[in-house]
C-alpha positions in Angstrom: 29.9 20.6 65.4 28.6 18.4 68.0 25.7 18.7 69.6 23.1 16.5 72.4 20.3 14.8 70.6 17.1 16.9 71.9 13.5 18.1 70.1 11.5 21.0 71.6 10.3 24.1 71.0 12.1 27.3 71.0 11.8 30.1 73.8 12.1 30.6 77.2 9.9 32.0 80.0 11.0 33.7 83.0 9.4 31.7 86.1 7.9 28.7 87.4 4.3 27.2 85.5 2.5 27.4 88.9 4.2 29.2 91.9 4.2 27.5 95.4 2.5 30.1 97.9 6.2 31.1 99.0 6.8 32.2 95.3 3.7 34.5 95.5 4.1 38.2 96.4 1.9 40.4 98.8 0.0 41.2 95.2 -0.7 37.5 94.1 1.7 38.2 91.3 4.1 35.1 90.9 8.0 36.0 92.4 10.5 35.6 89.8 12.8 32.6 91.1 16.0 30.7 89.6 15.6 27.1 88.2 16.3 24.7 90.8 17.5 21.8 88.6 18.5 21.8 84.8 15.6 19.9 83.8 13.6 22.4 85.3 15.1 25.1 83.5 15.2 23.4 79.8 11.3 22.5 80.7 10.8 26.5 81.6 13.0 26.6 77.7 10.3 25.0 75.9 7.6 27.9 76.7 4.9 24.6 77.5 2.6 24.5 80.3 3.8 21.4 82.5 0.5 19.5 80.8 1.4 20.6 77.0 5.2 19.2 78.3 3.7 15.8 79.5 1.6 15.2 76.8 4.4 16.2 74.3 6.3 13.7 75.8 4.4 10.6 75.1 4.4 11.1 71.8 7.4 11.1 71.7 7.6 8.1 73.7 5.1 7.0 70.9 7.3 7.6 68.1 10.7 6.5 69.9 9.4 3.2 70.9 10.3 4.6 74.5 8.5 2.7 77.3 8.8 5.5 80.2 5.6 7.4 80.8 5.6 10.5 82.9 3.0 12.5 85.1 2.7 16.6 85.7 2.9 15.2 89.5 6.4 13.0 89.1 7.6 15.8 86.3 7.2 18.5 89.3 9.3 15.8 92.0 11.7 16.0 89.4 11.9 19.2 88.8 12.8 20.1 91.9 15.2 18.2 92.6 14.6 17.2 96.5 11.9 14.7 97.8 9.0 16.2 100.5 11.6 16.0 103.7 14.3 18.4 101.4 16.6 15.7 100.8 18.1 15.2 97.3 16.4 13.0 94.6 17.2 9.3 93.8 17.8 8.5 90.1 14.1 7.9 88.9 12.9 5.1 87.0 15.3 3.7 84.2 12.9 3.8 81.6 11.8 7.6 82.7 15.3 8.3 82.9 15.9 7.3 79.2 12.5 8.9 77.8 14.1 12.6 79.6 17.5 11.7 78.6 16.6 11.0 74.6 14.4 14.1 74.7 16.5 16.6 76.2 20.5 14.9 75.7 21.7 14.8 78.9 22.2 12.2 81.6 19.6 12.2 84.0 22.3 12.4 86.8 23.2 16.0 85.2 19.5 16.8 85.0 18.9 16.8 88.6 21.7 19.0 89.5 21.8 23.0 89.4 20.7 24.6 86.2 23.6 25.8 83.8 24.9 29.1 84.6 23.7 32.3 84.2 25.2 34.5 81.7 27.5 36.2 84.4 29.2 33.1 85.1 29.3 32.2 81.9 33.2 33.2 81.8 34.0 31.5 85.1 32.5 28.0 83.7 34.5 28.6 80.4 37.5 28.7 82.6 36.3 26.3 84.2 36.1 23.3 81.7 39.2 24.7 79.6 40.6 23.6 82.8 39.0 20.4 83.0 39.5 19.5 79.9 43.6 20.2 80.2 43.6 17.2 83.1 42.5 14.8 80.3 45.5 12.5 79.0 46.5 9.6 77.5 45.9 7.4 80.7 41.9 8.7 81.1 41.8 8.1 77.1 42.8 4.5 77.9 40.0 4.1 80.2 37.8 5.2 78.4 38.9 3.0 75.6 38.3 -0.3 78.3 35.5 1.4 79.2 34.1 0.7 75.8 35.5 -2.5 75.2 34.0 -4.0 78.0 30.1 -2.3 77.5 30.8 -3.6 73.8 31.0 -7.2 75.4 28.1 -6.6 77.8 26.3 -5.4 74.5 26.3 -8.8 72.8 25.8 -10.5 75.7 22.9 -9.3 77.7 21.6 -6.7 74.4 21.0 -3.0 73.6 18.1 -2.9 76.3 20.7 -2.8 79.2 23.8 -1.4 77.2 22.2 1.8 75.6 21.9 4.3 78.3 25.4 3.9 79.4 27.0 4.2 75.6 24.9 7.4 75.4 25.9 8.9 78.8 29.6 7.8 77.9 29.1 9.5 74.5 28.0 12.5 76.0 30.7 12.7 78.0 33.5 12.6 75.4 31.5 15.0 73.5 31.7 17.3 76.6 35.8 16.7 76.9 36.6 17.1 73.0 34.5 20.2 73.0 36.7 21.9 75.5 39.8 19.9 75.3 43.1 22.1 73.7 45.5 19.5 72.6 45.8 18.2 69.0 46.4 14.9 70.1 44.0 14.5 72.8 41.0 15.9 70.5 42.2 13.6 67.6 42.1 10.5 70.3 38.8 11.5 71.6 37.5 11.9 68.1 38.3 8.1 67.6 36.6 7.2 70.7 33.5 9.7 69.9 33.2 7.6 66.2 33.4 4.5 68.4 30.8 5.1 70.6 28.8 6.6 68.0 28.8 3.5 65.4 27.8 1.6 68.8 25.0 3.9 69.8 23.8 3.8 66.2 23.7 0.0 65.8 21.7 -0.3 69.1 19.4 2.5 68.0 18.6 0.4 65.1 17.9 -2.7 67.2 15.8 -1.0 69.4 14.0 0.0 66.7 14.4 3.6 66.3 16.0 4.4 62.8 16.2 7.9 62.7 18.0 8.1 66.2 20.3 5.5 64.6 21.0 7.4 61.4 21.9 10.4 63.7 24.2 8.6 65.6 25.7 7.2 62.6 26.2 10.7 61.5 28.0 12.0 64.5 29.8 9.1 64.1 31.3 10.0 60.9 32.1 13.5 61.7 33.6 12.6 64.6 35.9 10.6 62.0 36.8 12.6 60.1 38.1 15.2 63.0 40.3 11.7 64.3 42.2 11.9 60.7 42.1 8.3 61.0 40.9 6.3 57.9 39.8 3.0 59.6 37.3 5.1 61.5 36.1 7.0 58.9 35.5 3.8 56.3 34.2 1.9 59.4 31.9 4.8 60.3 30.2 5.3 56.2 30.1 1.5 56.0 27.9 0.7 59.0 25.2 2.4 57.8 24.8 0.1 54.6 23.1 -2.1 57.3 20.4 0.6 57.6 19.9 1.0 53.7 19.5 -2.7 53.7 16.5 -2.8 56.3 15.0 0.1 54.7 15.3 -1.8 51.0 17.5 0.4 49.5 20.1 -2.2 48.4 21.3 -0.6 45.7 22.9 2.5 47.6 24.1 0.2 49.9 26.6 -1.8 47.4 27.6 1.6 46.2 28.6 3.4 49.7 30.5 -0.3 50.5 32.2 -0.5 46.9 33.4 2.9 47.4 34.9 1.9 51.3 36.6 -0.6 49.8 38.2 1.5 47.2 39.1 3.8 50.0 40.7 1.3 52.2 42.7 -1.3 50.5 44.3 -3.2 52.5 46.2 -1.5 55.1 44.7 -3.3 57.9 43.1 -7.1 56.7 40.8 -7.8 60.0 38.9 -4.3 58.7 39.7 -5.2 54.6 37.4 -9.0 55.9 34.8 -7.0 57.6 34.3 -4.8 55.0 34.5 -7.4 52.3 31.9 -9.3 54.1 29.5 -6.6 54.0 29.4 -6.1 50.6 29.0 -9.7 50.2 25.6 -9.2 52.1 24.8 -5.9 50.5 25.2 -8.1 46.7 22.8 -10.7 48.2 20.1 -8.2 48.9 20.9 -6.7 45.6 20.0 -9.7 43.9 23.8 -10.3 42.7 24.1 -13.9 44.0 27.5 -15.0 42.7 29.2 -11.7 43.4 28.1 -12.1 46.8 29.3 -15.6 47.1 32.8 -14.3 45.5 33.0 -11.5 48.1 32.9 -14.2 51.4 35.2 -16.2 49.7 37.4 -13.4 49.5 36.5 -12.3 53.3 37.0 -15.8 54.3 40.6 -15.9 52.6 41.6 -12.2 53.9 40.5 -13.7 57.8 42.2 -16.9 57.6 45.8 -15.0 56.9 44.8 -11.8 58.8 47.1 -11.2 62.3 45.7 -7.9 62.6 43.2 -6.7 65.4 41.1 -3.7 65.5 39.1 -2.7 68.2 35.8 -2.4 66.6 35.8 -5.3 64.7 34.3 -8.8 66.1 34.9 -10.9 63.8 35.8 -14.5 63.8 35.3 -17.5 61.4 31.8 -18.7 63.2 30.9 -15.1 62.8 31.7 -15.5 59.1 30.0 -17.9 58.5 27.1 -16.9 60.2 27.0 -13.9 57.9 27.4 -15.8 54.8 24.3 -17.7 55.6 22.6 -14.6 56.6 23.4 -13.6 53.3 22.8 -16.9 50.7 18.6 -16.8 52.8 18.2 -14.3 50.0 18.5 -16.8 47.3 19.1 -20.4 48.4 17.2 -21.6 51.6 18.4 -25.0 52.1 22.3 -24.0 51.1 21.9 -21.4 53.9 20.0 -23.9 56.0 23.2 -25.9 56.2 25.6 -22.9 56.7 23.5 -21.7 59.4 23.0 -24.7 61.4 26.9 -25.4 61.0 27.7 -21.5 62.4 25.0 -21.9 64.8 26.8 -25.0 66.5 30.2 -23.1 67.0 28.7 -19.8 68.0 30.4 -18.9 71.9 28.0 -18.1 74.8 28.9 -14.2 74.0 27.1 -13.4 71.0 23.4 -13.7 72.0 22.5 -10.8 69.8 24.3 -12.9 67.0 22.4 -15.8 67.7 19.2 -14.4 68.2 19.8 -13.3 64.3 21.1 -16.7 63.4 18.1 -18.4 64.8 16.0 -15.9 62.7 17.3 -17.1 59.7 17.0 -20.8 59.9 13.5 -20.4 61.1 12.9 -18.8 57.9 14.5 -21.3 56.1 13.2 -23.9 57.4 10.1 -22.7 57.0 10.9 -22.6 53.2 12.2 -26.1 53.1 9.1 -27.7 54.9 10.5 -28.1 57.9 7.9 -26.3 60.0 8.2 -28.4 63.4 12.0 -27.9 63.4 11.5 -24.3 62.9 8.9 -23.3 65.7 11.7 -24.6 67.7 14.0 -22.0 66.5 11.1 -19.3 67.0 10.3 -19.5 70.0 14.3 -19.5 71.4 14.5 -16.5 69.4 11.1 -14.8 70.6 12.6 -15.4 74.0 15.6 -14.0 73.5 14.6 -10.8 71.3 12.4 -10.0 74.4 15.5 -10.9 76.6 17.9 -8.6 74.7 15.3 -5.8 73.8 15.9 -6.0 70.2 12.8 -4.9 68.5 14.1 -5.1 65.4 14.2 -8.4 65.9 11.2 -9.2 66.8 9.4 -6.9 63.9 11.7 -9.6 62.1 9.6 -12.7 63.3 6.5 -11.0 62.7 7.2 -9.6 59.1 7.9 -13.4 58.1 4.6 -14.4 59.4 5.9 -17.7 61.1 4.9 -16.6 64.5 1.7 -18.8 64.5 4.1 -21.4 64.6 4.5 -21.0 68.6 
């Protein structure tokens, strides 16, 4: 059910593209050898020359807004896994690592290791992986949960550009652990973690300007949530997709998803219920139902005020809910939204740079519509610099789409 995300040609070839002198027989024919790294093995399996793969990778990078680049010379070095002096390679540039990880779906450290087992070693490898997975217990799962919580906090402070790679590595690690775990209890808890990491990866991919990748991670999270057999994870993973639908103008579909989520979930966890209700209010605002939107935010505020529940994947407090209301109200009342957003800005904590970035863009939009371009300029300049700092392509696009960058 779960797989690494990768693209490429199918097929396989039996040897290297350009054999070295020591890899040629006395008759001049290429001598078969085993791939030196997993990266080399995967590239051979694509049935492409190095030049063809480099050209394809460049197109992949453009389509996915990846800054990484490859050359044939650099690729040969990475495929060998060794420096010229014979020592093992260190980790390449982050942008190059991220590009190759997105293409093949493996962490860079794994791509540089020895290749996957040959067919004759499959049974031994499977036994080893099953034995390794048996060592995963509740303590291990708790450690993974703590790592997720730490990454979430970092993500809020320094953005997806600085944390997405780690999220993907952890997600692939959990997929691996769950694939070979035989304990129903451990599998269920790993599935919950996979769902949480998947929704975070989806949100980050959306923020980094890769909506197709984001949708795939959200779908992975949704499927994992069903394996967890925990309703909160199912509802959260499904509802998260509504943000993408709003970005694509599919507002009615977003409303229907959130209506269904609210009906299914009820009120078993008031914190999550408040989050779902606010999400519903946002979708209603974008769908043109302004009165029901305001009513939904009022309900969310009342629920949150009385809530004593916690849920790890919902970071919601009164200040963030107020900011969220302001974002929704920008759709129909710039003056009301300006007052809400200014109040929210004064209450945001230093941990929420992405939230502040979004808020300032909303506020700038309202200020322009309310005729206060000078003040809007200040917020646009701060928001633009912040979007670059945290790597938010989504917010950069929002600024450009508003047509107010000329105010800088």
